[in-house]
C-alpha positions as CSV (number, residue, x, y, z in Angstrom):
1,X,-15.3,-2.1,13.4
2,X,-16.1,-3.3,9.8
3,X,-14.1,-6.0,8.3
4,X,-12.1,-5.0,5.2
5,X,-11.3,-7.4,2.1
6,X,-9.1,-7.4,-1.0
7,X,-11.9,-9.2,-3.0
8,X,-11.9,-7.6,-6.1
9,X,-16.0,-6.5,-6.8
10,X,-15.5,-7.9,-10.8
11,X,-13.4,-10.8,-10.3
12,X,-12.6,-10.2,-14.3
13,X,-10.7,-6.9,-13.7
14,X,-7.9,-8.4,-11.5
15,X,-5.1,-8.9,-14.1
16,X,-6.1,-5.1,-15.5
17,X,-5.6,-4.0,-12.0
18,X,-2.5,-5.4,-10.9
19,X,-1.2,-3.7,-14.6
20,X,-2.9,-0.5,-13.5
21,X,-1.2,-0.9,-10.1
22,X,2.1,-1.6,-11.3
23,X,2.1,1.5,-14.2
24,X,0.9,4.0,-11.8
25,X,3.8,2.8,-8.5
26,X,5.9,3.4,-11.9
27,X,4.9,6.9,-12.3
28,X,4.9,7.8,-8.8
29,X,8.9,6.0,-8.4
30,X,8.2,3.3,-6.8
31,X,9.2,-0.5,-7.2
32,X,7.0,-2.9,-7.5
33,X,7.6,-6.7,-7.4
34,X,5.0,-8.8,-8.6
35,X,3.1,-10.3,-5.8
36,X,3.6,-9.4,-2.0
37,X,5.1,-6.0,-1.6
38,X,5.3,-5.5,2.1
39,X,8.1,-4.5,2.2
40,X,7.5,-0.5,1.2
41,X,7.0,2.2,3.4
42,X,2.8,3.2,4.2
43,X,3.9,6.6,2.2
44,X,4.7,4.8,-0.8
45,X,1.4,2.4,-0.5
46,X,-0.5,5.8,0.0
47,X,1.1,7.2,-3.3
48,X,0.4,4.4,-5.1
49,X,-3.3,4.3,-3.9
50,X,-3.9,7.9,-4.1
51,X,-2.7,8.1,-7.8
52,X,-4.8,5.2,-8.7
53,X,-7.8,7.2,-7.2
54,X,-7.1,10.2,-8.8
55,X,-6.4,8.4,-12.2
56,X,-10.0,6.5,-11.4
57,X,-11.9,10.1,-11.0
58,X,-10.4,11.7,-13.9
59,X,-11.4,8.8,-16.2
60,X,-15.2,9.1,-14.7
61,X,-15.1,12.8,-15.4
62,X,-13.8,12.4,-18.7
63,X,-16.6,9.8,-19.8
64,X,-19.2,12.0,-18.4
65,X,-18.4,14.9,-20.1
66,X,-19.1,12.6,-23.2
67,X,-22.6,12.0,-21.8
68,X,-23.6,15.4,-22.0
């Protein structure tokens, strides 16, 4: 099995990603506190992550529109 890591590929982006996560959690109605949030359900965590990915893909697609 492959090992997993929560390391950021760009360490300088850590604060921005944390803010993005908090904003996205708020959008989907999940309350997060700074730091550890092990008390949220898998469904809540999945909705946050899924929405983050959706927004990142949308942002990338929009950037591609500008390059054509």
